[in-house]
N, C-alpha and C positions, 0 to 999 in steps of 0.2 A: 344358035337357036332362034326361034322366032321371038318378036317383041313381047307377045303375050306370055310366053313361057319364060323368058328372061324376067318379065315383071313378077311372075309367080315366084321364081327362085330368089330373086333379090329383094322383093318387097317386104315391108314390115307393117306394123300397125301405125295408124295416125301419121304424124309427121316424121316417123321413123327415127326419132331421136335415140331411142334405145338400140336400134340397130347400129347407129354410129357409135354410141357409147360402149357397146360390147367390145368393139375394136380399140377404142381410145383407152379403155380402162387398163389394158396391158402396158400402155405407154406411161402410165403413172408410176411404173416400178422400173428401177434400175438394178442391173445385175452387178455383183462385186467379183471381178476376176481374181484368180489365184494362180499366179505363174509359178514355175519351177517345182511342180508337184511330182514330176517323174511318171505321169500317167502314160501308158502305152496302149491301153485298151479301155473301152467303156462298155458296160453291160446295161441295156435297156430292159431286160426281162423283169417281169413282176407278176403277181397274182391279183386277179380280180374275182372276188367271191370264190377263192380257191382254185380258179382256173389259171394255169400258166399261160401267159400271153407274151408276144415278142417285144411289146412295148406298152406304156401306159396310155397310148393314144388309141381311142376306139372310134368307130363309125357310128355317128348318131342315127336314130331312126328318122327316115325322111320318106314322105309319101310320094306315090306316083312317079317312081323313077323311070317308068316307061316313057314319060314325056321327054326325057333327056337322051335316051338311047334305046334301041329296040331290044337289047339284052336285059335292060332294066336291073332289078335286084340281083338277078343271076350273075351279072358282071361284077357288082360290088362284093358279092359272096365269094366268087372265085378269087378276086383280088385280095380279099382279107384272108382267105385260106392260104394263098401262096406266100403271104407276108407274115402270117402268124398273128394277125390283128383280130380283136373282138369286133363283131358287127352287130348292131341292133336293127331289128326290122319292124316296120310299122304295121298297125292294123290296116292301114290304108295303102299297103304296097300294091304295085301293078300286078306282080305275080303272087300266087298264093303262098302261104307260109310253107306248105309242103313242097311246092315246086322250088322254092329258094333253098330248102334243105337238100333237095335231090340234086340241085345244080352244083352244090359245093358240100358234100357230106362232112369234109374235114373242117369247115368253117366253125369257128367258135361263135355261137349266135344266141342272142337273147330276144325275146318277143315283147314288142311295146303294145300295150293295150289301151285303146280308147274304150271307155265304158260304153256299152250299148244301152238303148232304152230299156230293154228287158234284161235283168241280170242273168237269166238263163242263157242269153245269147253270148254274154261275156264269158260265162262258164264254158260254153262249147268252144269258143276261141282259145281259151286257156287249155282245154283238154286236147285240142288239136296241136297246140304248140308242144305240149308234153309228149305226145306220141310222135312228133316229128323231130324230137331231139334238141329242142331249145332248152337251155340250161338255167334261165332265169326269166322272171316276169317283171317288166318294167311298166309300171302304172303312171300314166301321164295325168297329172292332177290340175294343170294350168290352163286347160282348154275346155271348160264346161260349155262355153260358147266362143265363137271366133271373134278375135279383135277386129276393129274396123280397118281393113286392109285397102286403103284408097288406091294405091298404085296398081294393085291387082285388079280391082274393080274397074278402074279407068281403062286398063289395057285388055280387058275382056276375058280374063280367066277367073273363075270362081270355083271354090272348093266343091260346090255342089253341081259343077258341070258334068257332063256325062263322060268322066274319065273312068277307065276300067279299074275295078277294085278286085284284085285276085282272090281275096278271101271270101267272096261271095256277093251276090247282088243284094242280100239283105243287110250287109254291114252299113252302119249309119255313121257318117262323119259328124264332127261336132256341130251343134246347132248354130245358126246364124243370128241375125238381129232379133231382138225382142219385139213383141206386139204391144202397141200403145192402146190400152182399153181401161175405161173407168178411172182415168186419170193417173194410171200407173203403167209402167213398163213391165210386161209380164213375159218371163222366160219359159221356154219349153220345160215340162215337168222332169225330163230326163237330165236337165242341166243342174237341177237342185240336189247335188250329191253331197253327202257329208262323210266325215272320217269313218263312219261305221262300215263303209264299203271295204276298207282295208281289212277289217276283221272277217268280213264275209269271204274275201278272197283268200285269206289264210286258211279258212275252213275248206276252200275249194281245191287247193293245190298244195303240193309239197315243194313246188319251186320256190327258191328264195325270191323275195319280192323287193323290188327297187322302186323308190318313189321319185319320179321325175317332175320337176317344176317347183321345187322348194327354194325359197329365197330369204327365209327368216330363221332365226334361232328357234323361235316358237313352233314353227311348222316342222323343222328338223327334228326337234324333241318329240313332237307328237307322233311323227312317222316312226321313229325308233321305238317309242313306247308301245306302238301297236304292232310291232314285230318286223318293221322293214329292216333289211340287211344292209342296205345302202340307200343314199339319197343323191339325186343329181340336182346341183344347183343350176338352174336354167330359167331364162325368161322366154323360152320358145324361139330363140333367135330374133327377139324383138318383134315377134309377130302377134303378140297378145295384148299386154298392157303397156302402152307407150309411156315412157317415163319411169318404168319399173327399174330397180336397182339391177346392177349386172351380177352375174354368178360370181365373177372374180371378186367384186367388192364385198359380196356376202360371205365369201369363202373363209376368211380367218375366224370370224365369229362363230360360224357354224361348226368349223373343225374343232374349236375349242370346246364347244357345247356337246357334240356327239361323236367326235372322231375316235374316242376310245371305245365306243359301243357299236359303231357301224362305219362302213366305208363311205367316204365322201368324194363325189366326182363333180366335175364342172364342165359346162360347155358355153359356147357363145363368143364369137370374135377371135377364135384361135386361127391365125394365119401362118405362123412360122414356129420353127423349133424352139426359139427363145421364148415364145408365148407359153408353150407347154412347160418349159423349165420354170417360168414365173409361177404358174399354177401349181406345180409340184412343190416348189419352195414354200408356197402359202398353205400347203396342207392337203392338196388334192391327191387322191389315190389313183384316179383315172381322169383323162382329159378328152372330151368329146370333139369330134371334127364334124362340121355340118356343111354349109354351102360349098366349101372347096371340093368336097367329094362330088357334088353335083356338077361343078365346072369340069372336073377331071373325067367324070363319066360322059358328059356331053362331048368333050373333046376327043376322047380316046377309048371309051368303053372300059373293058376290063384292064387293058394295058394302061390306060390313063389313070385309073384309080390306083393300080399297083405302083405306078411311078410316083404318084403323089404321096403315098404312104412311105415309099423308100426315101424320097426327098425330105420328108418331115423327120423321119428317123435319123438321116444323116445330119440334118441341122441340129437336132436335139443332142446327138452324140458330140458333135464339135462344140456346142455351147457348154455341155457338161465338162468336156475336157478343159476348155479355157477357164471354166469356173472352179476347176480342181476337184471334180467329183467323179469317181470311178463307176458308181452304180447309184440306183435310186435310193438306197438306204443312206447315202451320204448327203442327200439333199435335205436342207432344213432352212428355216427362216433367215438364218445369217447370210444366206446367199443373195438376198434382195434388200433394197432400201427404197422407202417411198420417196418419190421425187418431190422436192420442195416446190411449193407454189401451185 
């Protein structure tokens, strides 16, 4: 891919310390192998919000997939359908949410919502998702404004560039930098959203609501108290607040606080099957895959994404077998130990 598109895919906020730490956080944990267990088969199947999926690994919502391959989100949807994976699709997708659904009707799919300046526009997007057969609504809460993405700016790709947005010309991406007036930095009015919006969405839709972008126990509890069925521990791939904690580091505490009341998922830095196993051992119900999907999409389209999902599933199954776990129900914190130092 071109240098500007590579910078968009790979880039994060500020010095990109959180991008690096997302990957490094998995190396803080060691797996405890269990030999001679007699395992001759491993089952990765699970349920996410009541939907049976082939594995706990899902495809994160990522914008502008048409920058990577002409088939865009249709390719990831078909790959997800053929592998039994769950896929989440962005408000800022290159294809419309209806075209994604039509490309792969069998794909288990959720719709990710960026709140629009007018709540009525958000409502219309949600209603379209309902009609198109999306089975959950994923509200992203960590991007009221965009983080300072220096690499992306330097190489010439900006979110507000004229990139096609399939869900309509009126769809608005997150706001950029604030204006400095009267001695203060003033943010756009549509960035100043509170938790009240979750209650408004609950009155708008019967779809289960997932809150994406939670990294603290306090916000996990708040989301669940307001009716969220699941929370995604995510720092937006390190693209928002540089220096933020990683989803994996937040995982044990949030699971202890809300895991009996809602499902807890995590994304950020997942590169291998053993990473998925670590996240599951720390309490995650689902594990999101981000940038590697875009790499696979750019390299091979639908076939590339399908191969990636298959590779990760094989790695996870082998890791589970070597750790003495036959299925996901047998995975627990005793499987991992924190690395000293």
